[in-house]
All heavy atoms as atom14 arrays in JSON, in Angstrom:
{
  "sequence": "MDIDYIRRRHALSLTLAATAASREARYAHRSLARAYADRIETMGRSQVLLAPQTS",
  "atom14_mask": [
    [1, 1, 1, 1, 1, 1, 1, 1, 0, 0, 0, 0, 0, 0],
    [1, 1, 1, 1, 1, 1, 1, 1, 0, 0, 0, 0, 0, 0],
    [1, 1, 1, 1, 1, 1, 1, 1, 0, 0, 0, 0, 0, 0],
    [1, 1, 1, 1, 1, 1, 1, 1, 0, 0, 0, 0, 0, 0],
    [1, 1, 1, 1, 1, 1, 1, 1, 1, 1, 1, 1, 0, 0],
    [1, 1, 1, 1, 1, 1, 1, 1, 0, 0, 0, 0, 0, 0],
    [1, 1, 1, 1, 1, 1, 1, 1, 1, 1, 1, 0, 0, 0],
    [1, 1, 1, 1, 1, 1, 1, 1, 1, 1, 1, 0, 0, 0],
    [1, 1, 1, 1, 1, 1, 1, 1, 1, 1, 1, 0, 0, 0],
    [1, 1, 1, 1, 1, 1, 1, 1, 1, 1, 0, 0, 0, 0],
    [1, 1, 1, 1, 1, 0, 0, 0, 0, 0, 0, 0, 0, 0],
    [1, 1, 1, 1, 1, 1, 1, 1, 0, 0, 0, 0, 0, 0],
    [1, 1, 1, 1, 1, 1, 0, 0, 0, 0, 0, 0, 0, 0],
    [1, 1, 1, 1, 1, 1, 1, 1, 0, 0, 0, 0, 0, 0],
    [1, 1, 1, 1, 1, 1, 1, 0, 0, 0, 0, 0, 0, 0],
    [1, 1, 1, 1, 1, 1, 1, 1, 0, 0, 0, 0, 0, 0],
    [1, 1, 1, 1, 1, 0, 0, 0, 0, 0, 0, 0, 0, 0],
    [1, 1, 1, 1, 1, 0, 0, 0, 0, 0, 0, 0, 0, 0],
    [1, 1, 1, 1, 1, 1, 1, 0, 0, 0, 0, 0, 0, 0],
    [1, 1, 1, 1, 1, 0, 0, 0, 0, 0, 0, 0, 0, 0],
    [1, 1, 1, 1, 1, 0, 0, 0, 0, 0, 0, 0, 0, 0],
    [1, 1, 1, 1, 1, 1, 0, 0, 0, 0, 0, 0, 0, 0],
    [1, 1, 1, 1, 1, 1, 1, 1, 1, 1, 1, 0, 0, 0],
    [1, 1, 1, 1, 1, 1, 1, 1, 1, 0, 0, 0, 0, 0],
    [1, 1, 1, 1, 1, 0, 0, 0, 0, 0, 0, 0, 0, 0],
    [1, 1, 1, 1, 1, 1, 1, 1, 1, 1, 1, 0, 0, 0],
    [1, 1, 1, 1, 1, 1, 1, 1, 1, 1, 1, 1, 0, 0],
    [1, 1, 1, 1, 1, 0, 0, 0, 0, 0, 0, 0, 0, 0],
    [1, 1, 1, 1, 1, 1, 1, 1, 1, 1, 0, 0, 0, 0],
    [1, 1, 1, 1, 1, 1, 1, 1, 1, 1, 1, 0, 0, 0],
    [1, 1, 1, 1, 1, 1, 0, 0, 0, 0, 0, 0, 0, 0],
    [1, 1, 1, 1, 1, 1, 1, 1, 0, 0, 0, 0, 0, 0],
    [1, 1, 1, 1, 1, 0, 0, 0, 0, 0, 0, 0, 0, 0],
    [1, 1, 1, 1, 1, 1, 1, 1, 1, 1, 1, 0, 0, 0],
    [1, 1, 1, 1, 1, 0, 0, 0, 0, 0, 0, 0, 0, 0],
    [1, 1, 1, 1, 1, 1, 1, 1, 1, 1, 1, 1, 0, 0],
    [1, 1, 1, 1, 1, 0, 0, 0, 0, 0, 0, 0, 0, 0],
    [1, 1, 1, 1, 1, 1, 1, 1, 0, 0, 0, 0, 0, 0],
    [1, 1, 1, 1, 1, 1, 1, 1, 1, 1, 1, 0, 0, 0],
    [1, 1, 1, 1, 1, 1, 1, 1, 0, 0, 0, 0, 0, 0],
    [1, 1, 1, 1, 1, 1, 1, 1, 1, 0, 0, 0, 0, 0],
    [1, 1, 1, 1, 1, 1, 1, 0, 0, 0, 0, 0, 0, 0],
    [1, 1, 1, 1, 1, 1, 1, 1, 0, 0, 0, 0, 0, 0],
    [1, 1, 1, 1, 0, 0, 0, 0, 0, 0, 0, 0, 0, 0],
    [1, 1, 1, 1, 1, 1, 1, 1, 1, 1, 1, 0, 0, 0],
    [1, 1, 1, 1, 1, 1, 0, 0, 0, 0, 0, 0, 0, 0],
    [1, 1, 1, 1, 1, 1, 1, 1, 1, 0, 0, 0, 0, 0],
    [1, 1, 1, 1, 1, 1, 1, 0, 0, 0, 0, 0, 0, 0],
    [1, 1, 1, 1, 1, 1, 1, 1, 0, 0, 0, 0, 0, 0],
    [1, 1, 1, 1, 1, 1, 1, 1, 0, 0, 0, 0, 0, 0],
    [1, 1, 1, 1, 1, 0, 0, 0, 0, 0, 0, 0, 0, 0],
    [1, 1, 1, 1, 1, 1, 1, 0, 0, 0, 0, 0, 0, 0],
    [1, 1, 1, 1, 1, 1, 1, 1, 1, 0, 0, 0, 0, 0],
    [1, 1, 1, 1, 1, 1, 1, 0, 0, 0, 0, 0, 0, 0],
    [1, 1, 1, 1, 1, 1, 0, 0, 0, 0, 0, 0, 0, 0]
  ],
  "atom14_positions": [
    [[-12.07, 17.22, -34.71], [-10.87, 16.43, -34.83], [-9.62, 17.3, -34.63], [-9.6, 18.37, -34.99], [-10.92, 15.71, -36.19], [-11.48, 14.41, -36.22], [-11.21, 13.52, -37.78], [-12.87, 13.52, -38.34], [0.0, 0.0, 0.0], [0.0, 0.0, 0.0], [0.0, 0.0, 0.0], [0.0, 0.0, 0.0], [0.0, 0.0, 0.0], [0.0, 0.0, 0.0]],
    [[-8.57, 16.61, -34.19], [-7.36, 17.24, -34.02], [-6.61, 17.47, -35.34], [-6.56, 16.56, -36.1], [-6.51, 16.45, -33.06], [-5.16, 17.02, -32.71], [-5.01, 18.15, -32.87], [-4.31, 16.23, -32.25], [0.0, 0.0, 0.0], [0.0, 0.0, 0.0], [0.0, 0.0, 0.0], [0.0, 0.0, 0.0], [0.0, 0.0, 0.0], [0.0, 0.0, 0.0]],
    [[-6.06, 18.62, -35.56], [-5.43, 18.93, -36.85], [-4.17, 18.01, -37.06], [-3.82, 17.65, -38.21], [-5.08, 20.43, -37.05], [-4.76, 20.82, -38.5], [-3.94, 20.82, -36.11], [-4.67, 22.26, -38.79], [0.0, 0.0, 0.0], [0.0, 0.0, 0.0], [0.0, 0.0, 0.0], [0.0, 0.0, 0.0], [0.0, 0.0, 0.0], [0.0, 0.0, 0.0]],
    [[-3.45, 17.64, -35.94], [-2.31, 16.78, -36.13], [-2.73, 15.41, -36.62], [-2.09, 14.78, -37.45], [-1.55, 16.64, -34.78], [-0.87, 17.96, -34.41], [-0.45, 18.72, -35.36], [-0.76, 18.23, -33.2], [0.0, 0.0, 0.0], [0.0, 0.0, 0.0], [0.0, 0.0, 0.0], [0.0, 0.0, 0.0], [0.0, 0.0, 0.0], [0.0, 0.0, 0.0]],
    [[-3.91, 14.92, -36.11], [-4.42, 13.65, -36.66], [-4.76, 13.72, -38.14], [-4.42, 12.8, -38.88], [-5.72, 13.3, -35.81], [-6.44, 12.14, -36.4], [-6.01, 10.79, -36.07], [-7.57, 12.24, -37.17], [-6.66, 9.73, -36.69], [-8.25, 11.14, -37.74], [-7.77, 9.93, -37.46], [-8.38, 8.78, -38.0], [0.0, 0.0, 0.0], [0.0, 0.0, 0.0]],
    [[-5.3, 14.82, -38.55], [-5.67, 15.01, -39.93], [-4.45, 15.09, -40.79], [-4.33, 14.49, -41.86], [-6.56, 16.26, -40.11], [-7.84, 16.2, -39.31], [-6.84, 16.52, -41.64], [-8.81, 15.13, -39.77], [0.0, 0.0, 0.0], [0.0, 0.0, 0.0], [0.0, 0.0, 0.0], [0.0, 0.0, 0.0], [0.0, 0.0, 0.0], [0.0, 0.0, 0.0]],
    [[-3.43, 15.73, -40.31], [-2.1, 15.85, -41.01], [-1.52, 14.41, -41.23], [-0.95, 14.12, -42.22], [-1.21, 16.82, -40.38], [-1.57, 18.25, -40.52], [-0.58, 19.16, -39.94], [-0.91, 20.49, -40.17], [-0.77, 21.54, -39.36], [-0.31, 21.32, -38.14], [-1.11, 22.7, -39.67], [0.0, 0.0, 0.0], [0.0, 0.0, 0.0], [0.0, 0.0, 0.0]],
    [[-1.54, 13.69, -40.09], [-0.98, 12.26, -40.12], [-1.8, 11.42, -41.19], [-1.11, 10.66, -41.88], [-1.04, 11.63, -38.75], [0.09, 12.18, -37.88], [0.19, 11.27, -36.57], [-1.02, 11.15, -35.84], [-1.43, 11.93, -34.94], [-0.77, 13.01, -34.56], [-2.61, 11.78, -34.24], [0.0, 0.0, 0.0], [0.0, 0.0, 0.0], [0.0, 0.0, 0.0]],
    [[-3.05, 11.55, -41.17], [-3.85, 10.78, -42.11], [-3.63, 11.2, -43.52], [-3.57, 10.4, -44.45], [-5.36, 10.97, -41.79], [-5.81, 10.37, -40.43], [-5.6, 8.92, -40.35], [-6.35, 8.14, -41.42], [-6.31, 6.88, -41.65], [-5.6, 6.07, -40.93], [-7.03, 6.4, -42.7], [0.0, 0.0, 0.0], [0.0, 0.0, 0.0], [0.0, 0.0, 0.0]],
    [[-3.43, 12.52, -43.77], [-3.06, 13.03, -45.11], [-1.77, 12.47, -45.59], [-1.62, 11.96, -46.69], [-3.03, 14.6, -45.04], [-2.53, 15.18, -46.3], [-1.29, 15.7, -46.5], [-3.24, 15.36, -47.42], [-1.18, 16.16, -47.77], [-2.4, 16.01, -48.34], [0.0, 0.0, 0.0], [0.0, 0.0, 0.0], [0.0, 0.0, 0.0], [0.0, 0.0, 0.0]],
    [[-0.76, 12.47, -44.74], [0.57, 11.91, -45.07], [0.45, 10.45, -45.39], [0.98, 9.92, -46.36], [1.57, 12.21, -43.97], [0.0, 0.0, 0.0], [0.0, 0.0, 0.0], [0.0, 0.0, 0.0], [0.0, 0.0, 0.0], [0.0, 0.0, 0.0], [0.0, 0.0, 0.0], [0.0, 0.0, 0.0], [0.0, 0.0, 0.0], [0.0, 0.0, 0.0]],
    [[-0.24, 9.72, -44.57], [-0.4, 8.29, -44.77], [-1.21, 7.99, -46.04], [-0.8, 7.09, -46.81], [-1.22, 7.7, -43.62], [-1.57, 6.17, -43.73], [-0.25, 5.32, -43.81], [-2.43, 5.71, -42.64], [0.0, 0.0, 0.0], [0.0, 0.0, 0.0], [0.0, 0.0, 0.0], [0.0, 0.0, 0.0], [0.0, 0.0, 0.0], [0.0, 0.0, 0.0]],
    [[-2.25, 8.79, -46.42], [-2.93, 8.63, -47.63], [-2.05, 8.84, -48.83], [-2.15, 8.09, -49.87], [-4.15, 9.5, -47.72], [-5.07, 9.23, -46.72], [0.0, 0.0, 0.0], [0.0, 0.0, 0.0], [0.0, 0.0, 0.0], [0.0, 0.0, 0.0], [0.0, 0.0, 0.0], [0.0, 0.0, 0.0], [0.0, 0.0, 0.0], [0.0, 0.0, 0.0]],
    [[-1.17, 9.82, -48.78], [-0.19, 10.08, -49.86], [0.76, 8.88, -50.02], [1.03, 8.46, -51.16], [0.54, 11.37, -49.65], [-0.22, 12.69, -49.74], [0.55, 13.82, -49.25], [-0.81, 12.86, -51.12], [0.0, 0.0, 0.0], [0.0, 0.0, 0.0], [0.0, 0.0, 0.0], [0.0, 0.0, 0.0], [0.0, 0.0, 0.0], [0.0, 0.0, 0.0]],
    [[1.28, 8.4, -48.95], [2.14, 7.26, -48.93], [1.47, 6.01, -49.55], [2.04, 5.34, -50.39], [2.72, 6.92, -47.53], [3.46, 7.99, -47.07], [3.64, 5.77, -47.57], [0.0, 0.0, 0.0], [0.0, 0.0, 0.0], [0.0, 0.0, 0.0], [0.0, 0.0, 0.0], [0.0, 0.0, 0.0], [0.0, 0.0, 0.0], [0.0, 0.0, 0.0]],
    [[0.27, 5.74, -49.13], [-0.48, 4.6, -49.58], [-0.81, 4.77, -51.11], [-0.76, 3.74, -51.79], [-1.72, 4.35, -48.77], [-1.54, 3.89, -47.31], [-2.81, 3.93, -46.54], [-0.83, 2.6, -47.31], [0.0, 0.0, 0.0], [0.0, 0.0, 0.0], [0.0, 0.0, 0.0], [0.0, 0.0, 0.0], [0.0, 0.0, 0.0], [0.0, 0.0, 0.0]],
    [[-1.12, 5.94, -51.49], [-1.44, 6.17, -52.96], [-0.06, 5.92, -53.76], [-0.22, 5.29, -54.81], [-1.83, 7.61, -53.11], [0.0, 0.0, 0.0], [0.0, 0.0, 0.0], [0.0, 0.0, 0.0], [0.0, 0.0, 0.0], [0.0, 0.0, 0.0], [0.0, 0.0, 0.0], [0.0, 0.0, 0.0], [0.0, 0.0, 0.0], [0.0, 0.0, 0.0]],
    [[1.02, 6.33, -53.23], [2.33, 6.15, -53.96], [2.69, 4.61, -54.03], [3.43, 4.26, -55.06], [3.43, 6.96, -53.3], [0.0, 0.0, 0.0], [0.0, 0.0, 0.0], [0.0, 0.0, 0.0], [0.0, 0.0, 0.0], [0.0, 0.0, 0.0], [0.0, 0.0, 0.0], [0.0, 0.0, 0.0], [0.0, 0.0, 0.0], [0.0, 0.0, 0.0]],
    [[2.24, 3.82, -53.12], [2.63, 2.46, -53.14], [1.48, 1.5, -53.46], [1.66, 0.31, -53.31], [3.24, 2.07, -51.74], [2.24, 2.28, -50.75], [4.53, 2.87, -51.47], [0.0, 0.0, 0.0], [0.0, 0.0, 0.0], [0.0, 0.0, 0.0], [0.0, 0.0, 0.0], [0.0, 0.0, 0.0], [0.0, 0.0, 0.0], [0.0, 0.0, 0.0]],
    [[0.37, 2.03, -53.92], [-0.83, 1.26, -54.19], [-0.56, 0.27, -55.37], [0.17, 0.57, -56.33], [-2.02, 2.09, -54.52], [0.0, 0.0, 0.0], [0.0, 0.0, 0.0], [0.0, 0.0, 0.0], [0.0, 0.0, 0.0], [0.0, 0.0, 0.0], [0.0, 0.0, 0.0], [0.0, 0.0, 0.0], [0.0, 0.0, 0.0], [0.0, 0.0, 0.0]],
    [[-1.21, -0.96, -55.13], [-0.91, -2.03, -56.17], [-1.85, -1.84, -57.38], [-1.56, -2.41, -58.44], [-1.1, -3.34, -55.54], [0.0, 0.0, 0.0], [0.0, 0.0, 0.0], [0.0, 0.0, 0.0], [0.0, 0.0, 0.0], [0.0, 0.0, 0.0], [0.0, 0.0, 0.0], [0.0, 0.0, 0.0], [0.0, 0.0, 0.0], [0.0, 0.0, 0.0]],
    [[-2.91, -1.11, -57.25], [-3.83, -1.01, -58.33], [-4.25, 0.51, -58.59], [-4.08, 1.31, -57.64], [-5.1, -1.77, -58.08], [-5.87, -1.26, -57.03], [0.0, 0.0, 0.0], [0.0, 0.0, 0.0], [0.0, 0.0, 0.0], [0.0, 0.0, 0.0], [0.0, 0.0, 0.0], [0.0, 0.0, 0.0], [0.0, 0.0, 0.0], [0.0, 0.0, 0.0]],
    [[-4.79, 0.73, -59.72], [-5.24, 2.09, -60.08], [-6.32, 2.46, -59.18], [-6.41, 3.66, -58.74], [-5.71, 2.07, -61.56], [-6.21, 3.43, -62.02], [-6.74, 3.45, -63.44], [-5.91, 2.61, -64.26], [-6.45, 1.88, -65.34], [-7.71, 1.99, -65.63], [-5.58, 1.15, -66.12], [0.0, 0.0, 0.0], [0.0, 0.0, 0.0], [0.0, 0.0, 0.0]],
    [[-7.27, 1.52, -58.84], [-8.43, 1.83, -58.0], [-7.98, 2.31, -56.63], [-8.47, 3.24, -56.0], [-9.31, 0.64, -57.96], [-10.05, 0.36, -59.18], [-9.24, -0.52, -60.26], [-8.07, -0.93, -59.82], [-9.68, -0.64, -61.31], [0.0, 0.0, 0.0], [0.0, 0.0, 0.0], [0.0, 0.0, 0.0], [0.0, 0.0, 0.0], [0.0, 0.0, 0.0]],
    [[-7.02, 1.49, -56.06], [-6.5, 1.9, -54.67], [-5.82, 3.24, -54.71], [-5.96, 4.06, -53.78], [-5.59, 0.75, -54.24], [0.0, 0.0, 0.0], [0.0, 0.0, 0.0], [0.0, 0.0, 0.0], [0.0, 0.0, 0.0], [0.0, 0.0, 0.0], [0.0, 0.0, 0.0], [0.0, 0.0, 0.0], [0.0, 0.0, 0.0], [0.0, 0.0, 0.0]],
    [[-5.02, 3.52, -55.72], [-4.33, 4.76, -55.89], [-5.31, 5.9, -55.89], [-5.19, 6.86, -55.26], [-3.5, 4.72, -57.16], [-2.36, 5.57, -57.16], [-1.3, 5.44, -58.27], [-1.77, 4.75, -59.51], [-1.56, 3.5, -59.74], [-0.86, 2.7, -58.86], [-1.9, 2.86, -60.8], [0.0, 0.0, 0.0], [0.0, 0.0, 0.0], [0.0, 0.0, 0.0]],
    [[-6.33, 5.74, -56.7], [-7.4, 6.72, -56.82], [-8.1, 6.93, -55.44], [-8.28, 8.14, -55.06], [-8.44, 6.31, -57.88], [-9.69, 7.26, -57.97], [-9.47, 8.41, -58.78], [-10.84, 7.08, -57.36], [-10.52, 9.3, -58.89], [-11.92, 7.95, -57.47], [-11.72, 9.09, -58.24], [-12.72, 9.96, -58.31], [0.0, 0.0, 0.0], [0.0, 0.0, 0.0]],
    [[-8.37, 5.84, -54.76], [-9.11, 5.99, -53.49], [-8.17, 6.78, -52.44], [-8.74, 7.65, -51.76], [-9.44, 4.64, -52.89], [0.0, 0.0, 0.0], [0.0, 0.0, 0.0], [0.0, 0.0, 0.0], [0.0, 0.0, 0.0], [0.0, 0.0, 0.0], [0.0, 0.0, 0.0], [0.0, 0.0, 0.0], [0.0, 0.0, 0.0], [0.0, 0.0, 0.0]],
    [[-6.95, 6.36, -52.42], [-6.0, 7.07, -51.49], [-5.77, 8.51, -51.75], [-5.64, 9.41, -50.94], [-4.67, 6.29, -51.34], [-4.85, 4.96, -50.67], [-5.32, 4.83, -49.36], [-4.63, 3.74, -51.1], [-5.36, 3.57, -49.06], [-4.94, 2.86, -50.1], [0.0, 0.0, 0.0], [0.0, 0.0, 0.0], [0.0, 0.0, 0.0], [0.0, 0.0, 0.0]],
    [[-5.65, 8.78, -53.12], [-5.55, 10.22, -53.51], [-6.72, 11.04, -53.17], [-6.66, 12.15, -52.77], [-5.26, 10.24, -55.06], [-3.84, 9.88, -55.43], [-3.6, 10.11, -56.89], [-2.29, 9.58, -57.32], [-1.92, 9.27, -58.51], [-2.81, 9.36, -59.44], [-0.74, 8.85, -58.74], [0.0, 0.0, 0.0], [0.0, 0.0, 0.0], [0.0, 0.0, 0.0]],
    [[-7.92, 10.41, -53.39], [-9.16, 11.12, -53.03], [-9.19, 11.48, -51.52], [-9.55, 12.51, -51.18], [-10.35, 10.27, -53.42], [-10.42, 10.11, -54.82], [0.0, 0.0, 0.0], [0.0, 0.0, 0.0], [0.0, 0.0, 0.0], [0.0, 0.0, 0.0], [0.0, 0.0, 0.0], [0.0, 0.0, 0.0], [0.0, 0.0, 0.0], [0.0, 0.0, 0.0]],
    [[-8.81, 10.46, -50.69], [-8.76, 10.74, -49.32], [-7.69, 11.82, -49.0], [-8.01, 12.75, -48.09], [-8.43, 9.46, -48.5], [-9.51, 8.43, -48.37], [-8.89, 7.05, -47.89], [-10.62, 8.9, -47.49], [0.0, 0.0, 0.0], [0.0, 0.0, 0.0], [0.0, 0.0, 0.0], [0.0, 0.0, 0.0], [0.0, 0.0, 0.0], [0.0, 0.0, 0.0]],
    [[-6.54, 11.82, -49.63], [-5.58, 12.81, -49.33], [-6.13, 14.17, -49.68], [-5.86, 15.17, -48.96], [-4.25, 12.49, -50.16], [0.0, 0.0, 0.0], [0.0, 0.0, 0.0], [0.0, 0.0, 0.0], [0.0, 0.0, 0.0], [0.0, 0.0, 0.0], [0.0, 0.0, 0.0], [0.0, 0.0, 0.0], [0.0, 0.0, 0.0], [0.0, 0.0, 0.0]],
    [[-6.84, 14.26, -50.87], [-7.39, 15.58, -51.19], [-8.43, 16.05, -50.09], [-8.5, 17.2, -49.77], [-8.1, 15.52, -52.6], [-7.07, 15.7, -53.71], [-7.88, 15.94, -55.03], [-8.59, 14.71, -55.41], [-8.05, 13.72, -56.12], [-6.78, 13.75, -56.47], [-8.82, 12.67, -56.38], [0.0, 0.0, 0.0], [0.0, 0.0, 0.0], [0.0, 0.0, 0.0]],
    [[-9.17, 15.12, -49.7], [-10.24, 15.48, -48.67], [-9.55, 15.92, -47.33], [-9.99, 16.94, -46.73], [-11.15, 14.32, -48.31], [0.0, 0.0, 0.0], [0.0, 0.0, 0.0], [0.0, 0.0, 0.0], [0.0, 0.0, 0.0], [0.0, 0.0, 0.0], [0.0, 0.0, 0.0], [0.0, 0.0, 0.0], [0.0, 0.0, 0.0], [0.0, 0.0, 0.0]],
    [[-8.54, 15.24, -47.04], [-7.7, 15.68, -45.74], [-7.09, 17.02, -45.97], [-7.07, 17.85, -45.07], [-6.68, 14.63, -45.37], [-7.22, 13.34, -44.81], [-6.87, 12.15, -45.32], [-8.07, 13.42, -43.72], [-7.47, 10.97, -44.7], [-8.62, 12.31, -43.09], [-8.25, 11.03, -43.64], [-8.78, 9.92, -43.17], [0.0, 0.0, 0.0], [0.0, 0.0, 0.0]],
    [[-6.53, 17.28, -47.22], [-5.94, 18.55, -47.45], [-6.93, 19.75, -47.3], [-6.61, 20.76, -46.79], [-5.32, 18.54, -48.86], [0.0, 0.0, 0.0], [0.0, 0.0, 0.0], [0.0, 0.0, 0.0], [0.0, 0.0, 0.0], [0.0, 0.0, 0.0], [0.0, 0.0, 0.0], [0.0, 0.0, 0.0], [0.0, 0.0, 0.0], [0.0, 0.0, 0.0]],
    [[-8.16, 19.42, -47.91], [-9.25, 20.44, -47.79], [-9.61, 20.76, -46.39], [-9.74, 21.89, -45.95], [-10.56, 19.95, -48.5], [-10.27, 19.94, -50.03], [-9.32, 20.57, -50.59], [-11.13, 19.32, -50.71], [0.0, 0.0, 0.0], [0.0, 0.0, 0.0], [0.0, 0.0, 0.0], [0.0, 0.0, 0.0], [0.0, 0.0, 0.0], [0.0, 0.0, 0.0]],
    [[-9.6, 19.69, -45.55], [-9.95, 19.84, -44.14], [-8.91, 20.6, -43.36], [-9.14, 21.46, -42.58], [-10.16, 18.41, -43.45], [-10.54, 18.47, -42.06], [-11.99, 18.8, -41.95], [-12.28, 18.76, -40.5], [-13.2, 19.45, -39.92], [-13.76, 20.44, -40.57], [-13.34, 19.35, -38.62], [0.0, 0.0, 0.0], [0.0, 0.0, 0.0], [0.0, 0.0, 0.0]],
    [[-7.62, 20.36, -43.75], [-6.44, 21.0, -43.11], [-6.57, 22.48, -43.41], [-6.35, 23.38, -42.54], [-5.17, 20.4, -43.52], [-4.94, 18.98, -42.93], [-3.97, 21.35, -43.16], [-3.9, 18.19, -43.57], [0.0, 0.0, 0.0], [0.0, 0.0, 0.0], [0.0, 0.0, 0.0], [0.0, 0.0, 0.0], [0.0, 0.0, 0.0], [0.0, 0.0, 0.0]],
    [[-6.88, 22.8, -44.73], [-7.0, 24.16, -45.08], [-8.1, 24.92, -44.36], [-7.91, 25.98, -43.88], [-7.23, 24.28, -46.67], [-7.29, 25.72, -47.18], [-7.5, 25.79, -48.62], [-7.36, 24.76, -49.34], [-7.91, 26.85, -49.12], [0.0, 0.0, 0.0], [0.0, 0.0, 0.0], [0.0, 0.0, 0.0], [0.0, 0.0, 0.0], [0.0, 0.0, 0.0]],
    [[-9.2, 24.24, -44.26], [-10.34, 24.8, -43.56], [-10.02, 25.02, -42.03], [-10.34, 26.11, -41.45], [-11.59, 23.9, -43.68], [-11.98, 23.8, -45.06], [-12.81, 24.45, -42.93], [0.0, 0.0, 0.0], [0.0, 0.0, 0.0], [0.0, 0.0, 0.0], [0.0, 0.0, 0.0], [0.0, 0.0, 0.0], [0.0, 0.0, 0.0], [0.0, 0.0, 0.0]],
    [[-9.45, 24.06, -41.43], [-9.03, 24.14, -39.98], [-8.06, 25.27, -39.86], [-8.09, 25.97, -38.83], [-8.49, 22.84, -39.52], [-9.64, 21.79, -39.46], [-8.95, 20.16, -38.95], [-9.0, 20.3, -37.15], [0.0, 0.0, 0.0], [0.0, 0.0, 0.0], [0.0, 0.0, 0.0], [0.0, 0.0, 0.0], [0.0, 0.0, 0.0], [0.0, 0.0, 0.0]],
    [[-7.12, 25.41, -40.74], [-6.08, 26.45, -40.63], [-6.71, 27.8, -40.7], [-6.31, 28.71, -39.97], [0.0, 0.0, 0.0], [0.0, 0.0, 0.0], [0.0, 0.0, 0.0], [0.0, 0.0, 0.0], [0.0, 0.0, 0.0], [0.0, 0.0, 0.0], [0.0, 0.0, 0.0], [0.0, 0.0, 0.0], [0.0, 0.0, 0.0], [0.0, 0.0, 0.0]],
    [[-7.69, 27.99, -41.62], [-8.41, 29.26, -41.75], [-9.11, 29.57, -40.47], [-9.12, 30.73, -40.02], [-9.36, 29.21, -42.9], [-8.69, 29.81, -44.23], [-9.76, 30.12, -45.21], [-9.59, 29.1, -46.28], [-10.51, 28.37, -46.75], [-11.82, 28.39, -46.35], [-10.28, 27.44, -47.7], [0.0, 0.0, 0.0], [0.0, 0.0, 0.0], [0.0, 0.0, 0.0]],
    [[-9.76, 28.63, -39.86], [-10.54, 28.89, -38.65], [-9.61, 29.23, -37.46], [-9.95, 30.06, -36.65], [-11.41, 27.62, -38.29], [-10.63, 26.61, -37.88], [0.0, 0.0, 0.0], [0.0, 0.0, 0.0], [0.0, 0.0, 0.0], [0.0, 0.0, 0.0], [0.0, 0.0, 0.0], [0.0, 0.0, 0.0], [0.0, 0.0, 0.0], [0.0, 0.0, 0.0]],
    [[-8.41, 28.6, -37.52], [-7.41, 29.02, -36.49], [-6.99, 30.43, -36.64], [-6.81, 31.12, -35.58], [-6.12, 28.08, -36.61], [-6.44, 26.7, -36.21], [-6.83, 26.48, -34.79], [-6.41, 27.19, -33.89], [-7.73, 25.52, -34.46], [0.0, 0.0, 0.0], [0.0, 0.0, 0.0], [0.0, 0.0, 0.0], [0.0, 0.0, 0.0], [0.0, 0.0, 0.0]],
    [[-6.79, 30.9, -37.83], [-6.48, 32.32, -38.07], [-7.6, 33.26, -37.58], [-7.33, 34.25, -36.99], [-6.06, 32.49, -39.6], [-5.96, 33.95, -39.86], [-4.81, 31.76, -39.97], [0.0, 0.0, 0.0], [0.0, 0.0, 0.0], [0.0, 0.0, 0.0], [0.0, 0.0, 0.0], [0.0, 0.0, 0.0], [0.0, 0.0, 0.0], [0.0, 0.0, 0.0]],
    [[-8.8, 32.85, -37.91], [-9.93, 33.75, -37.6], [-10.14, 33.8, -35.99], [-10.56, 34.75, -35.52], [-11.28, 33.14, -38.17], [-11.27, 33.31, -39.71], [-12.58, 32.57, -40.26], [-11.28, 34.71, -40.17], [0.0, 0.0, 0.0], [0.0, 0.0, 0.0], [0.0, 0.0, 0.0], [0.0, 0.0, 0.0], [0.0, 0.0, 0.0], [0.0, 0.0, 0.0]],
    [[-9.73, 32.64, -35.35], [-10.01, 32.67, -33.87], [-8.78, 33.13, -33.12], [-8.84, 33.24, -31.87], [-10.28, 31.16, -33.51], [-11.61, 30.61, -34.09], [-11.76, 29.16, -33.72], [-12.77, 31.46, -33.61], [0.0, 0.0, 0.0], [0.0, 0.0, 0.0], [0.0, 0.0, 0.0], [0.0, 0.0, 0.0], [0.0, 0.0, 0.0], [0.0, 0.0, 0.0]],
    [[-7.67, 33.36, -33.76], [-6.41, 33.83, -33.04], [-6.66, 35.15, -32.41], [-7.22, 36.01, -33.0], [-5.23, 33.86, -33.97], [0.0, 0.0, 0.0], [0.0, 0.0, 0.0], [0.0, 0.0, 0.0], [0.0, 0.0, 0.0], [0.0, 0.0, 0.0], [0.0, 0.0, 0.0], [0.0, 0.0, 0.0], [0.0, 0.0, 0.0], [0.0, 0.0, 0.0]],
    [[-6.16, 35.29, -31.15], [-6.28, 36.55, -30.48], [-5.47, 37.63, -31.17], [-4.4, 37.38, -31.67], [-5.79, 36.28, -29.07], [-4.96, 35.06, -29.2], [-5.51, 34.32, -30.39], [0.0, 0.0, 0.0], [0.0, 0.0, 0.0], [0.0, 0.0, 0.0], [0.0, 0.0, 0.0], [0.0, 0.0, 0.0], [0.0, 0.0, 0.0], [0.0, 0.0, 0.0]],
    [[-5.95, 38.82, -31.17], [-5.31, 39.92, -31.77], [-4.27, 40.55, -30.79], [-4.62, 40.6, -29.56], [-6.24, 40.98, -32.23], [-7.09, 40.54, -33.37], [-8.06, 41.67, -33.83], [-8.18, 42.77, -33.21], [-8.72, 41.5, -34.92], [0.0, 0.0, 0.0], [0.0, 0.0, 0.0], [0.0, 0.0, 0.0], [0.0, 0.0, 0.0], [0.0, 0.0, 0.0]],
    [[-3.09, 40.88, -31.22], [-2.13, 41.49, -30.38], [-1.97, 42.98, -30.76], [-2.13, 43.36, -31.86], [-0.78, 40.89, -30.48], [-0.34, 40.86, -31.81], [-0.86, 39.46, -29.97], [0.0, 0.0, 0.0], [0.0, 0.0, 0.0], [0.0, 0.0, 0.0], [0.0, 0.0, 0.0], [0.0, 0.0, 0.0], [0.0, 0.0, 0.0], [0.0, 0.0, 0.0]],
    [[-1.7, 43.87, -29.79], [-1.52, 45.31, -30.07], [-0.14, 45.67, -30.32], [0.8, 45.13, -29.83], [-2.04, 46.07, -28.9], [-3.35, 45.72, -28.52], [0.0, 0.0, 0.0], [0.0, 0.0, 0.0], [0.0, 0.0, 0.0], [0.0, 0.0, 0.0], [0.0, 0.0, 0.0], [0.0, 0.0, 0.0], [0.0, 0.0, 0.0], [0.0, 0.0, 0.0]]
  ]
}
């Protein structure tokens, strides 16, 4: 998956959590946001590992 897509989904999940009408919906959206944040962190680390070295 594209990291930009994951970042957009993360932002959307945070927005939906903030405006959720119920505790259950808020919990679900926060859980998704945490999962997206973990994925972004993992993808970011792999980008650093794969980056070409410069002299």
